[in-house]
C-alpha positions as CSV (number, residue, x, y, z in Angstrom):
1,X,-96.3,9.0,-4.6
2,X,-96.3,5.8,-2.8
3,X,-93.7,4.3,-5.1
4,X,-91.3,7.3,-4.6
5,X,-91.6,7.0,-0.8
6,X,-90.6,3.3,-0.9
7,X,-87.6,3.9,-3.2
8,X,-86.5,6.6,-0.9
9,X,-86.8,4.4,2.1
10,X,-84.9,1.7,0.5
11,X,-82.0,4.0,-0.2
12,X,-82.0,5.4,3.3
13,X,-81.7,1.8,4.6
14,X,-78.8,1.1,2.3
15,X,-77.0,4.4,3.2
16,X,-77.5,3.7,6.9
17,X,-75.8,0.4,6.6
18,X,-72.9,1.7,4.8
19,X,-72.2,4.3,7.4
20,X,-72.5,1.6,10.1
21,X,-69.8,-0.5,8.4
22,X,-67.6,2.5,7.8
23,X,-67.7,3.5,11.4
24,X,-66.1,0.1,12.5
25,X,-63.3,-0.6,9.9
26,X,-60.9,-1.3,12.7
27,X,-62.9,-4.2,13.8
28,X,-63.3,-5.8,10.6
29,X,-59.7,-5.3,9.7
30,X,-58.6,-6.7,13.0
31,X,-60.6,-9.9,12.6
32,X,-59.3,-10.4,9.2
33,X,-55.7,-9.9,10.4
34,X,-56.1,-12.2,13.5
35,X,-57.5,-15.0,11.3
36,X,-54.9,-15.3,8.6
37,X,-53.2,-18.6,7.7
38,X,-50.9,-19.9,10.4
39,X,-52.3,-17.3,13.1
40,X,-55.6,-18.6,14.6
41,X,-58.2,-16.1,15.6
42,X,-59.1,-15.3,19.1
43,X,-61.8,-18.1,19.2
44,X,-59.2,-20.8,18.1
45,X,-56.7,-20.1,20.8
46,X,-56.6,-22.7,23.5
47,X,-57.1,-20.8,27.0
48,X,-55.2,-23.8,28.7
49,X,-52.1,-23.4,26.5
50,X,-48.9,-22.5,28.4
51,X,-47.8,-18.8,27.9
52,X,-44.7,-18.1,26.0
53,X,-41.4,-18.2,28.1
54,X,-39.6,-14.8,28.0
55,X,-36.2,-14.5,26.5
56,X,-33.3,-14.7,29.1
57,X,-31.6,-11.3,29.1
58,X,-28.6,-13.0,30.4
59,X,-28.3,-15.5,27.7
60,X,-25.1,-15.6,25.6
61,X,-25.5,-15.2,22.0
62,X,-23.1,-15.8,19.0
63,X,-21.8,-12.6,17.6
64,X,-21.3,-12.1,13.9
65,X,-18.2,-10.0,13.3
66,X,-17.8,-8.5,9.8
67,X,-14.2,-7.2,9.0
68,X,-13.5,-5.4,5.7
69,X,-11.1,-3.2,3.9
70,X,-13.7,-0.4,3.2
71,X,-12.1,2.0,5.7
72,X,-8.6,1.8,4.4
73,X,-9.7,2.3,0.9
74,X,-11.8,5.3,1.6
75,X,-9.0,6.8,3.6
76,X,-6.8,6.8,0.5
77,X,-9.6,8.4,-1.5
78,X,-10.3,11.1,1.1
79,X,-6.6,12.1,1.1
80,X,-6.6,12.8,-2.5
81,X,-10.1,14.3,-2.5
82,X,-9.3,16.8,0.5
83,X,-5.8,17.6,-0.4
84,X,-5.1,21.1,-1.5
85,X,-3.3,20.7,-4.8
86,X,-2.1,17.5,-6.6
87,X,-1.7,14.8,-4.0
88,X,-1.6,10.9,-4.5
89,X,-1.7,8.6,-1.5
90,X,-1.5,4.8,-0.7
91,X,-2.9,3.2,2.6
92,X,-1.8,0.2,4.5
93,X,-4.3,-1.8,2.7
94,X,-2.6,-0.9,-0.7
95,X,0.7,-1.6,0.7
96,X,-0.2,-5.0,2.1
97,X,-1.7,-6.3,-1.3
98,X,1.8,-7.2,-2.7
99,X,4.8,-8.9,-1.0
100,X,7.0,-5.6,-1.2
101,X,10.4,-5.9,0.3
102,X,10.7,-2.2,1.2
103,X,8.6,1.2,0.9
104,X,9.9,2.1,-2.5
105,X,8.4,-1.0,-4.3
106,X,5.0,0.1,-2.8
107,X,5.4,3.8,-4.1
108,X,6.0,2.6,-7.7
109,X,2.1,1.9,-7.7
110,X,1.3,5.7,-7.5
111,X,0.8,7.5,-10.8
112,X,3.9,9.4,-11.9
113,X,6.3,7.4,-9.6
114,X,9.1,5.2,-10.9
115,X,11.9,3.6,-8.9
116,X,15.5,2.7,-9.3
117,X,16.6,-0.7,-8.2
118,X,19.8,-1.7,-6.3
119,X,20.7,-5.3,-5.9
120,X,17.5,-6.5,-7.1
121,X,15.1,-4.4,-4.8
122,X,13.8,-0.9,-4.8
123,X,15.9,1.9,-3.7
124,X,15.2,5.4,-4.8
125,X,12.1,7.2,-6.5
126,X,11.8,9.4,-9.3
127,X,8.5,11.6,-9.5
128,X,7.4,13.3,-12.7
129,X,10.6,12.9,-14.4
130,X,12.6,14.4,-11.5
131,X,15.3,12.2,-10.1
132,X,15.8,11.1,-6.6
133,X,17.9,14.1,-5.6
134,X,14.8,16.5,-6.3
135,X,12.4,14.9,-4.1
136,X,12.0,15.8,-0.4
137,X,11.2,13.0,2.0
138,X,9.6,13.5,5.4
139,X,8.6,11.1,8.2
140,X,5.4,12.4,10.0
141,X,6.2,15.9,8.7
142,X,9.9,15.7,9.9
143,X,12.6,15.9,7.2
144,X,14.5,12.7,6.7
145,X,18.3,12.5,6.1
146,X,19.2,12.0,2.3
147,X,22.9,11.4,2.2
148,X,23.7,7.7,1.4
149,X,27.0,5.9,0.9
150,X,27.6,3.5,-1.9
151,X,28.0,-0.3,-1.2
152,X,30.9,-0.7,-3.6
153,X,28.7,-2.6,-6.2
154,X,25.7,-1.2,-7.9
155,X,24.5,1.5,-5.3
156,X,26.7,4.7,-5.7
157,X,27.0,7.5,-3.1
158,X,24.0,9.8,-3.6
159,X,22.1,12.7,-2.0
160,X,18.9,10.9,-2.5
161,X,16.8,9.1,0.4
162,X,17.3,5.2,0.2
163,X,13.7,3.8,0.7
164,X,15.3,0.4,1.1
165,X,16.2,1.3,4.8
166,X,12.3,1.4,5.7
167,X,10.1,-1.8,5.9
168,X,6.7,-1.3,4.3
169,X,5.1,-3.2,7.3
170,X,5.6,-0.2,9.6
171,X,4.0,2.4,7.5
172,X,0.3,3.3,7.7
173,X,0.1,5.5,4.7
174,X,2.4,7.6,2.2
175,X,1.5,10.9,0.8
176,X,3.0,12.2,-2.4
177,X,2.5,15.9,-2.8
178,X,3.2,16.9,-6.3
179,X,2.6,20.6,-5.8
180,X,3.6,22.9,-2.8
181,X,1.8,23.5,0.3
182,X,2.2,25.8,3.2
183,X,2.2,23.0,5.7
184,X,4.8,21.0,3.8
185,X,8.6,21.8,4.2
186,X,10.0,23.2,1.0
187,X,12.9,21.6,-0.9
188,X,11.1,19.1,-2.9
189,X,11.2,20.3,-6.7
190,X,9.7,17.0,-8.1
191,X,7.6,16.2,-5.0
192,X,7.2,15.9,-1.4
193,X,6.8,12.6,0.2
194,X,5.4,12.2,3.7
195,X,5.5,8.8,5.3
196,X,3.0,8.3,8.0
197,X,3.6,5.8,10.7
198,X,0.7,3.8,12.6
199,X,-1.1,5.4,15.7
200,X,-2.8,3.5,18.2
201,X,-5.8,5.9,18.7
202,X,-6.7,5.6,14.9
203,X,-7.7,2.1,15.6
204,X,-8.9,1.8,19.3
205,X,-8.6,-1.5,21.2
206,X,-5.9,-4.1,21.4
207,X,-4.7,-5.3,18.2
208,X,-1.6,-7.1,16.9
209,X,-0.2,-9.0,13.9
210,X,3.1,-10.8,13.1
211,X,4.5,-11.8,9.8
212,X,7.3,-14.1,8.7
213,X,8.5,-14.3,5.0
214,X,11.7,-15.0,3.1
215,X,13.2,-13.6,-0.2
216,X,14.6,-16.0,-2.8
217,X,17.6,-14.5,-4.4
218,X,19.2,-16.7,-7.2
219,X,22.1,-14.4,-7.6
220,X,23.9,-15.8,-4.4
221,X,27.2,-17.4,-5.4
222,X,26.6,-21.0,-4.4
223,X,25.2,-20.1,-1.0
224,X,21.8,-20.3,0.6
225,X,19.4,-18.2,-1.6
226,X,16.7,-17.6,1.1
227,X,17.0,-14.5,3.3
228,X,14.5,-14.2,6.3
229,X,12.3,-11.4,7.1
230,X,10.2,-11.0,10.4
231,X,7.9,-8.2,11.4
232,X,5.2,-7.6,14.1
233,X,3.0,-4.8,15.5
234,X,1.0,-4.6,18.8
235,X,-1.2,-1.6,19.9
236,X,-3.7,-1.1,22.7
237,X,-5.6,1.9,24.0
238,X,-7.1,2.7,27.5
239,X,-8.7,5.5,29.5
240,X,-11.7,5.4,27.1
241,X,-9.5,5.2,24.1
242,X,-7.9,8.6,24.9
243,X,-4.4,7.1,25.4
244,X,-2.6,4.6,23.3
245,X,0.6,2.8,23.2
246,X,2.0,1.0,20.1
247,X,5.1,-1.0,19.4
248,X,6.3,-2.3,16.0
249,X,9.5,-3.8,14.7
250,X,10.8,-5.3,11.6
251,X,14.0,-7.3,10.9
252,X,15.6,-8.1,7.6
253,X,18.9,-9.7,6.7
254,X,19.4,-9.5,2.9
255,X,22.4,-11.4,1.2
256,X,23.0,-10.9,-2.4
257,X,25.8,-11.2,-4.9
258,X,26.8,-9.0,-7.7
259,X,29.1,-10.3,-10.5
260,X,30.5,-7.8,-13.2
261,X,33.1,-7.8,-16.0
262,X,34.8,-4.9,-17.6
263,X,37.4,-4.0,-20.1
264,X,39.6,-0.9,-19.8
265,X,40.9,1.2,-22.8
266,X,43.6,3.6,-23.3
267,X,43.2,7.1,-24.8
268,X,42.4,7.2,-28.5
269,X,45.4,6.8,-31.1
270,X,45.5,8.1,-34.6
271,X,45.8,5.7,-37.3
272,X,49.0,7.4,-38.6
273,X,50.8,6.3,-35.3
274,X,53.0,3.3,-36.0
275,X,53.3,2.2,-32.3
276,X,49.9,1.0,-31.9
277,X,50.1,1.9,-28.1
278,X,53.5,0.2,-27.8
279,X,51.9,-3.1,-28.2
280,X,53.5,-5.9,-30.3
281,X,52.2,-5.8,-34.0
282,X,51.4,-9.0,-36.0
283,X,52.9,-7.3,-39.0
284,X,54.1,-4.4,-40.8
285,X,51.8,-1.1,-40.5
286,X,49.6,-1.0,-43.5
287,X,50.7,-4.5,-44.5
288,X,48.4,-7.4,-45.7
289,X,48.7,-9.2,-42.2
290,X,46.9,-6.4,-40.4
291,X,43.2,-6.4,-41.0
292,X,40.8,-3.4,-40.5
293,X,43.9,-1.2,-40.3
294,X,42.5,2.3,-39.2
295,X,43.1,5.1,-41.6
296,X,45.8,7.8,-40.9
297,X,43.0,10.2,-39.5
298,X,41.1,7.4,-37.8
299,X,40.9,7.3,-33.9
300,X,41.0,3.9,-32.4
301,X,41.4,2.5,-28.9
302,X,43.4,-0.6,-27.6
303,X,42.1,-2.7,-24.5
304,X,44.7,-2.3,-21.9
305,X,43.1,-4.2,-19.2
306,X,40.3,-6.5,-18.1
307,X,38.7,-7.0,-14.8
308,X,36.1,-9.5,-13.2
309,X,34.5,-8.6,-9.9
310,X,32.6,-10.8,-7.5
311,X,30.9,-8.9,-4.7
312,X,29.0,-10.5,-1.9
313,X,26.5,-8.3,0.1
314,X,25.3,-8.9,3.5
315,X,22.9,-6.2,4.8
316,X,21.0,-6.2,8.0
317,X,18.1,-3.8,8.5
318,X,16.4,-3.4,11.8
319,X,13.3,-0.9,12.2
320,X,11.6,-0.3,15.5
321,X,8.8,2.1,16.6
322,X,7.5,2.9,20.1
323,X,4.6,5.4,20.0
324,X,2.6,6.9,23.0
325,X,-0.4,9.0,21.9
326,X,-2.7,11.0,24.1
């Protein structure tokens, strides 16, 4: 009986100690945390040490500005994702990746779009196999004129839109709708191409850029092969970014040369004719002095003229935009 009582008393004392330690865990943990390496405990702090100086709220700190192209890439993806029907788009970031001389050369990177070139640079576009005459082109939703005159060289007269008239630096995005939409004007059998220009409120604040470049054209007939290009854009917003003004411009003077040679033929003759197109004959028809004499029923042609053309092209392109957005 006595031994049982001693064991019971011992267990009671141990249980009481455990409860006492469990009742003050915060104190034990706080002491351990306060006495870690590098952080002296309360007893180790010098009471004579000077208090820490508070930070100056007016102090100037260095700002770290991170600029990226993520928003531009996301915009092109969102246009395709949210578009009703089949639509492809390129943004200003996609356009600026390559030194394109005009908008047609930027459009050729869209799936299903190919371009025709005139005097060495992009001119018209073909979408899904439909020629330039079957594509509708709009500028901010407004239909663009499509009748163009030939330049007397490699660019004939056409009813298609000539993208060489637009500088790629003044375009924010291009949307190519390959299926019809209620919000898009009708008339494009192959596609409807909408060109979007920059808007100041899309990018609040004051922004500007200027670019100078040159085009090296070795086709010039012994003249200066470099032609200049200058472009710039300036936009600003005010009234809490509710009103914006944008001014942009682009200038290009393109000089090129086109050399060509051709041979003219008369209408076909039958081999049975003996006059050979009224040309002097080197021998009697059918004789041994005439080689490759056509047979009586063969049709042949004789060159009647030869021509050689040298065309110098001097074209000046001026684009300008003034946008007021509210």
